[in-house]
TILOZA-103285 format. One record per residue (C-alpha): x, y, z; residue number from 1. Coordinates in nm, 4 decimals, decimal comma. Layout:
<kelums>
KELUM        px        py        pz  seq
KELUM         X         Y         Z  NUM
...
</kelums>
This chain:
<kelums>
KELUM        px        py        pz  seq
KELUM   -0,0147   -0,0049   -0,0363    1
KELUM    0,2673    0,2370   -0,0674    2
KELUM    0,0148    0,4744   -0,2772    3
KELUM   -0,1096    0,5622    0,0298    4
KELUM    0,1441    0,6086    0,2477    5
KELUM    0,1210    0,9376    0,3063    6
KELUM   -0,1097    0,8898    0,5423    7
KELUM    0,0916    0,6684    0,7837    8
KELUM    0,2017    0,8679    1,0633    9
KELUM    0,5176    1,0220    1,0561   10
KELUM    0,6318    0,9742    1,4152   11
KELUM    0,4940    0,6053    1,4983   12
KELUM    0,4932    0,4715    1,0989   13
KELUM    0,1233    0,3808    1,2104   14
KELUM   -0,1388    0,4034    0,9197   15
KELUM   -0,4254    0,4073    1,0941   16
KELUM   -0,7319    0,4187    0,8108   17
KELUM   -0,5707    0,1409    0,5870   18
KELUM   -0,8175   -0,2009    0,6675   19
KELUM   -0,6932   -0,4816    0,8293   20
KELUM   -0,5960   -0,7669    0,6084   21
KELUM   -0,5875   -1,1440    0,7088   22
KELUM   -0,4239   -1,4178    0,5224   23
KELUM   -0,7238   -1,6537    0,3475   24
KELUM   -0,6657   -1,9857    0,1152   25
KELUM   -0,9075   -2,0757   -0,1499   26
KELUM   -0,9619   -2,3145    0,0377   27
KELUM   -1,1170   -2,2184    0,2957   28
KELUM   -1,3818   -1,9690    0,1485   29
KELUM   -1,6092   -2,2358    0,0225   30
KELUM   -1,6919   -2,3631    0,3572   31
KELUM   -1,7094   -1,9611    0,4217   32
KELUM   -1,9036   -1,8989    0,1738   33
KELUM   -2,1988   -2,1721    0,2582   34
KELUM   -2,1035   -2,0143    0,6567   35
KELUM   -2,2434   -1,6868    0,4966   36
KELUM   -2,5273   -1,7587    0,3581   37
KELUM   -2,6293   -1,9449    0,6002   38
KELUM   -2,5944   -1,6964    0,8683   39
KELUM   -2,7058   -1,3586    0,6765   40
KELUM   -3,0626   -1,4249    0,6845   41
KELUM   -3,0744   -1,5432    1,0400   42
KELUM   -2,8524   -1,2260    1,1442   43
KELUM   -3,0780   -0,9547    0,9976   44
KELUM   -3,3728   -1,1018    1,0665   45
KELUM   -3,3153   -1,0786    1,4271   46
KELUM   -3,1573   -0,7377    1,3943   47
KELUM   -3,4131   -0,6519    1,2187   48
KELUM   -3,6495   -0,7677    1,5068   49
KELUM   -3,4892   -0,6347    1,7878   50
KELUM   -3,3834   -0,2612    1,6553   51
KELUM   -3,7358   -0,2299    1,4595   52
KELUM   -3,9801   -0,3572    1,7451   53
KELUM   -3,7973   -0,5142    2,0047   54
KELUM   -3,5883   -0,1520    2,0644   55
KELUM   -3,8805    0,0562    2,0955   56
KELUM   -4,0727   -0,1763    2,4132   57
KELUM   -4,0169   -0,0743    2,7790   58
KELUM   -3,8179   -0,3932    2,8309   59
KELUM   -3,5855   -0,3844    3,1465   60
KELUM   -3,2299   -0,3461    3,0911   61
KELUM   -3,1349   -0,6607    3,1777   62
KELUM   -3,4028   -0,8279    2,8974   63
KELUM   -3,2452   -0,5931    2,6187   64
KELUM   -2,8892   -0,6875    2,7179   65
KELUM   -2,9723   -1,0942    2,7055   66
KELUM   -3,1469   -1,0189    2,3296   67
KELUM   -2,7733   -0,8598    2,2171   68
KELUM   -2,6079   -1,0991    2,3715   69
KELUM   -2,8065   -1,3511    2,1454   70
KELUM   -2,7696   -1,1034    1,8523   71
KELUM   -2,3787   -1,1253    1,8896   72
KELUM   -2,3873   -1,5094    1,8864   73
KELUM   -2,4814   -1,5285    1,5590   74
KELUM   -2,1743   -1,4095    1,3900   75
KELUM   -1,9615   -1,6172    1,6817   76
KELUM   -1,8818   -1,3760    1,8888   77
KELUM   -1,8816   -1,6418    2,1545   78
KELUM   -1,5414   -1,5112    2,3994   79
KELUM   -1,4500   -1,1814    2,4993   80
KELUM   -1,1607   -1,1402    2,6853   81
KELUM   -1,2257   -0,8876    2,9680   82
KELUM   -0,9592   -0,7504    3,2052   83
KELUM   -0,9090   -0,4403    3,4421   84
KELUM   -0,5792   -0,2348    3,4010   85
KELUM   -0,3882   -0,3147    3,7314   86
KELUM   -0,6075   -0,6136    3,8259   87
KELUM   -0,4614   -0,9777    3,8467   88
KELUM   -0,6690   -1,2638    3,6148   89
KELUM   -0,8965   -1,4276    3,8589   90
KELUM   -0,9568   -1,1198    4,0789   91
KELUM   -1,2325   -0,9276    3,8442   92
KELUM   -1,5025   -1,0747    4,1274   93
KELUM   -1,2856   -0,9102    4,3797   94
KELUM   -1,3651   -0,5301    4,2572   95
KELUM   -1,5550   -0,3360    4,4068   96
KELUM   -1,8341   -0,2126    4,1270   97
KELUM   -1,6790    0,1209    4,0839   98
KELUM   -1,3816   -0,0390    3,9802   99
KELUM   -1,5721   -0,0487    3,6122  100
KELUM   -1,8200    0,1941    3,4307  101
KELUM   -2,1328    0,2636    3,6366  102
KELUM   -2,4066    0,4790    3,6060  103
KELUM   -2,2438    0,8285    3,6228  104
KELUM   -1,9735    0,7891    3,4860  105
KELUM   -1,7835    0,7672    3,1453  106
KELUM   -1,6649    0,5493    2,8777  107
KELUM   -1,4551    0,6901    2,6962  108
KELUM   -1,3744    0,3893    2,3875  109
KELUM   -1,1648    0,3767    2,0953  110
KELUM   -1,3620    0,3407    1,7752  111
KELUM   -1,2833    0,0868    1,5296  112
KELUM   -1,6439   -0,0871    1,4428  113
KELUM   -2,0081   -0,1346    1,4992  114
KELUM   -1,9127   -0,4423    1,7019  115
KELUM   -1,8104   -0,1608    1,9518  116
KELUM   -2,1485    0,0055    1,9966  117
KELUM   -2,3238   -0,3425    2,0419  118
KELUM   -2,0962   -0,5018    2,2868  119
KELUM   -2,1163   -0,1868    2,4964  120
KELUM   -2,4603   -0,1701    2,4848  121
KELUM   -2,4648   -0,5320    2,5896  122
KELUM   -2,2486   -0,4690    2,8922  123
KELUM   -2,3213   -0,1055    2,9856  124
KELUM   -2,6350   -0,0395    2,8306  125
KELUM   -2,5079    0,3534    2,8320  126
KELUM   -2,6077    0,6116    2,6521  127
KELUM   -2,4235    0,6858    2,3423  128
KELUM   -2,3035    1,0342    2,1935  129
KELUM   -2,1612    1,1589    1,8871  130
KELUM   -1,8467    1,3525    1,9511  131
KELUM   -1,7149    1,5946    1,7098  132
KELUM   -1,2996    1,7586    1,6424  133
KELUM   -1,3318    2,1016    1,6612  134
KELUM   -1,6524    2,1542    1,9205  135
KELUM   -1,7132    2,0525    2,2950  136
KELUM   -2,0741    1,9871    2,1931  137
KELUM   -2,1977    1,6478    2,1735  138
KELUM   -2,5165    1,4848    2,0186  139
KELUM   -2,7240    1,2014    2,1905  140
KELUM   -2,7754    0,8817    1,9700  141
KELUM   -2,9212    0,5832    1,9968  142
KELUM   -2,7568    0,2489    1,9860  143
KELUM   -2,8207    0,1411    1,6102  144
KELUM   -2,6736    0,5148    1,5144  145
KELUM   -2,3569    0,4437    1,7162  146
KELUM   -2,3658    0,1361    1,4992  147
KELUM   -2,4609    0,2893    1,1403  148
KELUM   -2,1891    0,5866    1,2344  149
KELUM   -1,8602    0,3490    1,2350  150
KELUM   -1,9812    0,2377    0,8623  151
KELUM   -2,1088    0,6504    0,7550  152
KELUM   -1,9141    0,9127    0,5991  153
KELUM   -2,1057    1,1549    0,8535  154
KELUM   -1,8058    1,0897    1,0941  155
KELUM   -1,5892    1,2774    0,8527  156
KELUM   -1,7309    1,5934    0,9812  157
KELUM   -1,5350    1,8077    1,1892  158
KELUM   -1,7874    2,0038    1,2836  159
KELUM   -2,1870    1,9868    1,3812  160
KELUM   -2,3644    2,1035    1,0847  161
KELUM   -2,4833    2,4778    1,0989  162
KELUM   -2,8384    2,5061    1,2836  163
KELUM   -2,7771    2,1114    1,3925  164
KELUM   -3,0189    2,0927    1,6795  165
KELUM   -3,0289    1,8370    1,9713  166
KELUM   -2,6160    1,9493    2,0603  167
KELUM   -2,5358    1,9452    2,4518  168
KELUM   -2,2826    1,8265    2,6613  169
KELUM   -2,1389    1,5398    2,9196  170
KELUM   -2,1669    1,7709    3,2405  171
KELUM   -2,5710    1,8512    3,1106  172
KELUM   -2,6224    1,4652    2,9954  173
KELUM   -2,5327    1,3360    3,3131  174
KELUM   -2,7457    1,5776    3,5102  175
KELUM   -3,0751    1,4608    3,3019  176
KELUM   -2,9632    1,0964    3,3508  177
KELUM   -2,8002    1,0420    3,6533  178
KELUM   -2,8740    0,6386    3,6312  179
KELUM   -2,6605    0,5593    3,3358  180
KELUM   -2,3719    0,5588    3,1651  181
KELUM   -2,2445    0,8146    2,9246  182
KELUM   -2,0489    0,6052    2,6288  183
KELUM   -1,7651    0,8804    2,4383  184
KELUM   -1,6039    0,8313    2,1215  185
KELUM   -1,3448    1,0765    2,1505  186
KELUM   -1,1736    0,9918    1,8637  187
KELUM   -1,4364    1,0932    1,6060  188
KELUM   -1,3623    0,8728    1,3696  189
KELUM   -1,2824    0,4945    1,3348  190
KELUM   -0,9399    0,3789    1,2272  191
KELUM   -0,8121   -0,0369    1,1789  192
KELUM   -0,6859   -0,0111    1,5447  193
KELUM   -0,3402    0,0699    1,5187  194
KELUM   -0,3504    0,3746    1,5821  195
KELUM   -0,5337    0,6389    1,8454  196
KELUM   -0,6193    0,9919    1,7227  197
KELUM   -0,6351    1,3357    1,8420  198
KELUM   -0,9079    1,3030    2,0765  199
KELUM   -1,2767    1,5608    2,0593  200
KELUM   -1,2392    1,7997    2,3652  201
KELUM   -1,6115    1,7461    2,4351  202
KELUM   -1,4536    1,5203    2,7218  203
KELUM   -1,3408    1,8273    2,9144  204
KELUM   -1,7005    1,8954    2,9803  205
KELUM   -1,7175    1,5909    3,2065  206
KELUM   -1,7475    1,7163    3,5870  207
KELUM   -1,4818    1,7138    3,8431  208
KELUM   -1,6390    1,4240    4,0339  209
KELUM   -1,7296    1,2325    3,7656  210
KELUM   -1,5306    0,9361    3,6579  211
KELUM   -1,4347    0,8825    3,3415  212
KELUM   -1,2865    0,4997    3,2055  213
KELUM   -1,0778    0,4762    2,9246  214
KELUM   -1,1891    0,1335    2,7348  215
KELUM   -1,0499   -0,0570    2,4536  216
KELUM   -1,1745   -0,2872    2,2363  217
KELUM   -0,9779   -0,4846    2,0046  218
KELUM   -1,0707   -0,8126    1,7785  219
KELUM   -0,9541   -1,1474    1,6811  220
KELUM   -0,9212   -1,1424    1,3670  221
KELUM   -0,8532   -0,7605    1,3095  222
KELUM   -1,0962   -0,7293    0,9546  223
KELUM   -1,4286   -0,6643    1,1255  224
KELUM   -1,2477   -0,3046    1,1942  225
KELUM   -1,3945   -0,0596    0,9258  226
KELUM   -1,1667    0,2433    0,8992  227
KELUM   -1,3458    0,3048    0,5375  228
KELUM   -1,6705    0,4448    0,5556  229
KELUM   -1,9175    0,2468    0,2918  230
KELUM   -1,7860   -0,0460    0,3426  231
KELUM   -2,0799   -0,2545    0,4756  232
KELUM   -2,0774   -0,5940    0,2289  233
KELUM   -1,7142   -0,6321    0,3685  234
KELUM   -1,7771   -0,6449    0,7170  235
KELUM   -2,0652   -0,8283    0,7079  236
KELUM   -1,8933   -1,1145    0,4692  237
KELUM   -1,5580   -1,0695    0,7770  238
KELUM   -1,8305   -1,0968    1,0558  239
KELUM   -2,0325   -1,3500    0,9246  240
KELUM   -1,7768   -1,5903    0,7514  241
KELUM   -1,5928   -1,6842    1,0195  242
KELUM   -1,6838   -1,9431    1,2487  243
KELUM   -1,5772   -1,7607    1,6003  244
KELUM   -1,4402   -1,3528    1,6945  245
KELUM   -1,3229   -1,2665    2,0040  246
KELUM   -1,3298   -0,9528    2,2143  247
KELUM   -1,0661   -0,8509    2,4083  248
KELUM   -1,1704   -0,5300    2,6246  249
KELUM   -0,9286   -0,3890    2,8341  250
KELUM   -1,0836   -0,1125    3,1096  251
KELUM   -0,8020    0,1313    3,2737  252
KELUM   -0,8809    0,2881    3,6230  253
KELUM   -1,1111    0,5491    3,6557  254
KELUM   -0,9510    0,9074    3,5963  255
KELUM   -1,1250    1,2305    3,6332  256
KELUM   -1,1394    1,5677    3,4505  257
KELUM   -0,8628    1,7674    3,6705  258
KELUM   -0,9302    2,0861    3,4890  259
KELUM   -1,2730    2,1640    3,6250  260
KELUM   -1,2645    2,4420    3,8792  261
KELUM   -1,3195    2,3120    4,2049  262
KELUM   -1,6778    2,4404    4,1763  263
KELUM   -1,7234    2,2355    3,9082  264
KELUM   -1,7728    2,4532    3,6480  265
KELUM   -1,5068    2,5061    3,3543  266
KELUM   -1,2292    2,6176    3,4328  267
KELUM   -1,2422    2,8615    3,1035  268
KELUM   -1,5218    3,1750    3,0445  269
KELUM   -1,7700    2,9848    2,8776  270
KELUM   -1,7715    3,2725    2,5923  271
KELUM   -1,3931    3,2134    2,5742  272
KELUM   -1,2705    3,0154    2,2633  273
KELUM   -1,1710    2,7058    2,3823  274
KELUM   -1,5102    2,6777    2,5215  275
KELUM   -1,6308    2,6084    2,1190  276
KELUM   -1,3230    2,4644    1,9874  277
KELUM   -0,9849    2,2593    2,0443  278
KELUM   -0,7946    2,5461    2,1920  279
KELUM   -0,7732    2,3827    2,5186  280
KELUM   -0,5191    2,5376    2,8277  281
KELUM   -0,2557    2,3169    2,9197  282
KELUM   -0,4712    2,1197    3,2183  283
KELUM   -0,6881    2,0632    2,9806  284
KELUM   -0,4750    1,9379    2,7105  285
KELUM   -0,3016    1,6784    2,9788  286
KELUM   -0,6656    1,5534    3,0835  287
KELUM   -0,6750    1,4235    2,7023  288
KELUM   -0,3468    1,3010    2,7036  289
KELUM   -0,4237    1,0965    3,0074  290
KELUM   -0,6885    0,9561    2,8438  291
KELUM   -0,5388    0,9036    2,5071  292
KELUM   -0,2332    0,7462    2,6484  293
KELUM   -0,4277    0,4741    2,8475  294
KELUM   -0,6534    0,3362    2,5147  295
KELUM   -0,3216    0,3813    2,3236  296
KELUM   -0,1586    0,1661    2,6274  297
KELUM   -0,4507   -0,0618    2,6580  298
KELUM   -0,4856   -0,1669    2,2695  299
KELUM   -0,1086   -0,1541    2,2345  300
KELUM   -0,1677    0,0909    1,9559  301
KELUM    0,0092    0,3968    1,8780  302
KELUM   -0,0829    0,7799    1,9477  303
KELUM   -0,0950    0,9679    1,5925  304
KELUM   -0,0550    1,3266    1,4519  305
KELUM   -0,3727    1,2458    1,1385  306
KELUM   -0,6530    1,4229    1,2324  307
KELUM   -1,0240    1,4070    1,0298  308
KELUM   -0,9053    1,5766    0,7353  309
KELUM   -0,6245    1,3214    0,6704  310
KELUM   -0,9167    1,0583    0,6456  311
KELUM   -1,1050    1,2944    0,4401  312
KELUM   -0,8433    1,2354    0,2291  313
KELUM   -0,7548    0,9092    0,2914  314
KELUM   -1,1211    0,8279    0,2056  315
KELUM   -1,1198    1,0265   -0,1318  316
KELUM   -0,7959    0,8672   -0,2232  317
KELUM   -0,9370    0,5313   -0,1506  318
KELUM   -1,2423    0,5609   -0,3694  319
KELUM   -1,0087    0,6843   -0,6360  320
KELUM   -0,7713    0,3669   -0,6532  321
KELUM   -1,0728    0,1469   -0,6115  322
KELUM   -1,2422    0,2720   -0,9322  323
</kelums>
């Protein structure tokens, strides 16, 4: 992929926008085709029933989680390797509930696949949000929207559209929903899991007392990541034609937004430029750096300097190369 070398991060050498490839042979193609054809109608039918009907019913959270785990089981997502940062294997059950995302906390997750939102919903039942690289505002969305976002060209928008409705911030969401977890994808756009993009300043609107949990999700095989928007058939083929998939989940220790003043308000006036874009103060940048460092460390990835503008250029070049 030398033709896309300009989209390789200069510091780390990582290309976070290239689709992940896994080796395959002609002998394995035939059984994969049969498995895909067997699973596709079942998966699509179950997904349609859940998202069009069951998702809108007042079901208890436990029932929704069980249904989502059943949906994940169809493509063979049987094994989740969950580990808490700094906790030895076998000691998870001994950890307090405050050690994992809980009501009135925030999940700051890496963004690589529609499976990210599906897994988080099956475990934590959070409120999902969209973040933007140049804004501290977020938009609340549903699970299906969060999954579609992973393959939607709308993730390439660097700012909310003019006059967009429904914009809010994390403080307001937490105030309105004190019994829910808030999920944020601060990278704003998907990658192949090898790099962590610069984070959105939306996390800086979290109250000082709110715990932020960096959560890293990696997949084996890694080709179910979706760094190129619009590749729905490719994603479904890789998801449904393999017997099993594994999710490796790592949760860092909780962090706090130390840039917020002790009274719970922003350290900057609300009318200052930094309240509307990424012109953050040094302390605010340290907060974002701590979250980004944790995501990179847990996911065995590298922090990169490539931005949404770089991904826009990559997607355009990728489309021309395909044609």
